[in-house]
N, C-alpha and C positions, 0 to 999 in steps of 0.2 A: 540828706535825710529823705525818707520817703514820706508820701502824703499820709496824714492821720488816718488810722484805721477806724472803722465804725465800732461803736460800742457793741458788745456781743448781743445785747437785747434790743438796741434802739437805733433808729436812723439819726444821722447828724443833720444839723441845721445848715441852711445854705448861706446865711449872712449873720451879721452881728445882732440883728434883732429877731432872728429866728429862734426856734426852740427844738429841743429833743424830747421825745415822749418817753416817760418812764413806763415800764411794763408793770401793770397792777397785779399780775399773777406771780411776780417774783417774790421770793421769800428770803429772810435773812440767812436761813440755812444754805440755800443755793448760792447766795452771794458770797458767804464765807467759804463754801466749798470751792468756788471759783478763785477767791482770793488766795487760799492756801496753796494754789498752784505756783505761787510766787517762789516757793522754796525750791522748785525745780530749775529756776533760772540760774544762769551763770553768775558767779560772784564778781566777774569782771565787768566794769562799766563800759568796756570797749566792745562787749559782745552784742552783735546785731539783734539776736533774738531777745535779749534782755531789753534793749532800747525800744524794740517794737512792742513787746508784750507787757512790760511792767506798768505803763500808764493805764492799760485796760484793766489789769488786776487791781491796781490801786483804786480805780473807779468802782470796782465791785466791793472793795472794802467799805467805801463810803455809802454804797447802796445798803450795806448791812448796818452801819453805825449811825447814820445821820439822824434817825428818829431818837436814838439815845442821846446824841449830842444836843439836839434841840430841847429834849426834856431836862437835861442838866445844865445847859449853857445858854439857852435862848437862841438867838440868831447870830451870835459871834463866837466862833470856835477857836479862839486863841487866848494864850496867857498874856499877861501884861505886868510890867513893874508896878508895884503898888506904892501909894503914898499913905502916910498916916491917916487913918479914919476912912479911907476909900473902900467902897465895896468893889467886888470883881467887875460888875457892870460899869461902874463909874471909871475904874481904871482902864477898862477896854475902850470906852468912848474917848477918854482923854488920849489914849495911845493912838487910836485911829485918827483923831483930829490932828495929833502931833505929827503923824506921818504926812498928812496933807500940808502942814506948815513947813515941814522939812523940804518937801518938793516944791513949795511955793505955788500950789495949785490955785487956779482961778478960773472964772467963766471963760469959755472959748478954748480951753485946753482939752486935748484928747488924751485920755489916761487909761491904762490897763490895770485891772486888778487880777493878778495871776493866781489861779486857784481860789476863787472868790467865795467858795462855800455857798450858803444860801443868801449871801448878800448883805449881812449885817454891817460889816465895816464899810462896804461900798455906799450904803445908804447914809451912814454917819458922815463920811467924807464928802459925798455929793452935797448934802445939806449944808455942811460947813464951808465948802469952797465954791460951789456952783460949777465945778468942772464936769465935763461929760466923761462918764466912766463905762468901760466895757469889761464886764466880769468874764474871764476865761475859765471854763470849767468843763470837765470830761464826765460829769455825773448828771444824767438826765433828771434823776430824782431831785438833786439839789437845785438845778435850774428851774424845774417846775415850781418848787417851793419858793425860790428866790423871786420869780416873776410875780407871784402873788404878793410878796412883801413889798416889792418895788411899786406895784400898782396901789397897794394900801397906803404907801408913803406919798403917793402922788408924784413920783419921780420918773415916770416913763419917758419923759423928754430928755433926761440926762443920764439915765442908767439903763443898760441893756446887757444881755448875756450872749456869749459866743460859745457854742458847744464845740470844743476842739481839744485835741491833745496839745498841751503847751510846749511839747518838744518840737512841734511842727505846726505853727499857727497859720491858717490859710488867709493871711493878710499881706499886703504889699510892704516892702521895705520902708522904714521910717513912718509907720502908721501912727505912732504915739509920741506925744511930747514928754510923757513920763510914765513910769511903770512902778507899781509897788506890789508887795506880796507879804502876807502874814502866814508863816509856818506852812508853806506849800512847796518851796524849792526842794525841801528835804525828801519829797516823794519822787524826784527825778531819777531816771535810771542812769543818766550821765550828766553830772553837774556842769562840766565844761561845755557840752553841746547845748545845754539849756541856757547858760549865760551867753553863748554865742547867738542863740535865737533871740534873746532879749536885746542883745546888741543890734541885731538886724532890724528888729521891730521899732527901735528907738531912732528918732531923728537925730542928726548931729547936734551936739550940745545938750541933748535931753538927759534926764537923770533917772536913776533907779533908787528905790529904797526897799531893800529885801530884809525882812525880819524872819529869822529861820532857826531851826533846831540844829545845834552843834554840840560836840563834846569840847570841853575846855582843856586848858593846858594841864589841869590837875588829873585828867584821865590817864591811867596807866594800863596799857593793853596787856601787860604781864601780871597784873593784879587779878586774881580769880574772881573776886567780888565785883570789880569794875567790869570785867568781861561778861559776867552773868547779867548785870544790870543793863549793859549795852545790848545784849542779845534779847532781853525781855522788852526793852524799849523799841528796838527795831522791828521785832517780829509782831508785836501786838499793836503797833501804830502804823504799819505799812510804810516804814522808812528805812529800808535796807541800806546798809553801808553809809551811815551818817559821816559827814566830814568833821574834822576839828575846826575851830575858829580860824586857825592859821591856814589850813587847807582851803577854807571857804574864800578867804581874801585872795590867796594865790590863784584860785580858779577864776575869780572875777577879773583879775589882772591879766591872766592868760587870754581871756576872751576879748581883751582890748579896753576894758574900763579903766578910767582914772579914779582911784579911791579918794573920796572926799573925807569919809569918816567910817571907821569900823570899830564898833564897841559892843560889849555885852551890856545891854540896857539895864538888866537886873542888877549887875554889879555896880554900874555907874549911878543909876537913878533910883533903884528900888529901896524900899525901907527894909532893913535887915529884920525888923520885927514882924514884917508882913511879906515874906518871900512869895514868889509867884506860885509855888506849889501848895500854899496854905488853902487854896480853893479845893484841893483834893484831900485835905486832912481833917476838915471839920472845924478848923480854928476860926473861921468867919461865919459861924453857924447863924442861919436865919431860915425863915420858911422857904424862901426861894432858893437858897443854897443847899438845902438839906439833901437833895438828890445827888450832889457831888461828894458828900462826906462818905467815909468808910461805912458808917451805919446805914446811910441812905442807899449806897450802892449795894450793900448786902441785902437790904430789904427789897430793893428793886429786883435783884437776881432771884430771890425767893418767890416773889409775886409772879415774875415772868415764868418761872418753872410751873407754878400752879396754873396760870392762864394758858400756858402752852399745853399742859396736860389735859385741860378741859376743852382745848381747841378754840379758845377765844383769841389767843395770841398766835401769830404764824409760827410755823416750825423754824427753829433756829434762834428764836428770840432769847431764850435763856443762855444759849451758848455764846451769843454776842455779849450779853451782860457779863458773863464770866470772863470772857476775852478782855473786855474793857477794864475789869477790876484788876487783872494782872498788869495791864498797861499802866493804870493809875498808880499802883503800888511801886512799880519800877521807876516811874517819873519822880515820885516823892523821894525815893531812896537816892536817885541820881542827883536831885536838887539838894538834898541834905548834905551829900558828900561834895557838892560843888564841882562835880565832874561833867555836868550837863547843864545847858541853858536852852530855853526855847525862844530867847529874845536877843539873838545876836544880829545886830543891824549892820548892813553894808549900804552906805549911801555913796553912790558913784556916778560918774558922768561919762557919756560917750563923747570923745573929742569932737570939737567943731570940724576939724579936718581929720578925716579917717585914712588919709594916704599912708601915714607912717604905721598905723595899726594894721 
């Protein structure tokens, strides 16, 4: 693998406590225009141009959508299996802390949060476990926002950010005792190379807990409706070429990991009356959840069109809102048909002795 390329708009940081500077003149329209170049990349995960370019284009996607995610989701951008009576935020916090328990995190451990967003899960896990966590992210905008959140939480001593392409992390072998990720591996241009990079970064005996988007065994590539849903999910969420749950497990094993557990957390632990996608349906309506509902998303799109027209909102804001509405509808449809899950967990270990691997 080659060294990480710089973000098109920003310098990279030199160490895990450095920062990357977001370009304040950037607009959602320009970011989306850059992201849409992803369609010109090869469909092959073996293609060198795809491996080099896709992480940068995914970063541009997040430059466009992060403000919308924060408006609708707060600081934690992932779904979670719900329990009876739980709000989305409560389920996310329990999910975050549960991953910390799965990996048996504790003070003194060096941990990586792969694709950490603005740091919501990292803050929850650091508070609960006392572990030192490095959030690896390729979006300067998200790092900038995350650093403010970490400072506000008073966790600068245990939480830091590394601006890097997670396909090629500029750290030594065995840098971490454990690695976790929430819904980020799905953005990788080559899943096998990414799992190999995680393997390299992990000390012998260390463990990973990867929660990711996958298609389930119910997905039928020959079903026209399934194929349409897949296309809409992948195109509108920057996750081209999603794997099935079976393929995800096989990929981790090929990289050398010993699988401890591989489960669809929604199917195993979620309340059927409160599926993960209800956050996008309006079924858990409250003042704070309104922005995620179909009505709230429609209202947001209309308002952003008006604000953009009168030049209060930056160019491309309404296009981003429309883009995300299509994404949300596809996710709900995939969830209802049970052909898609955002919560497939792989808990795996790097062998103590790596000679055989």
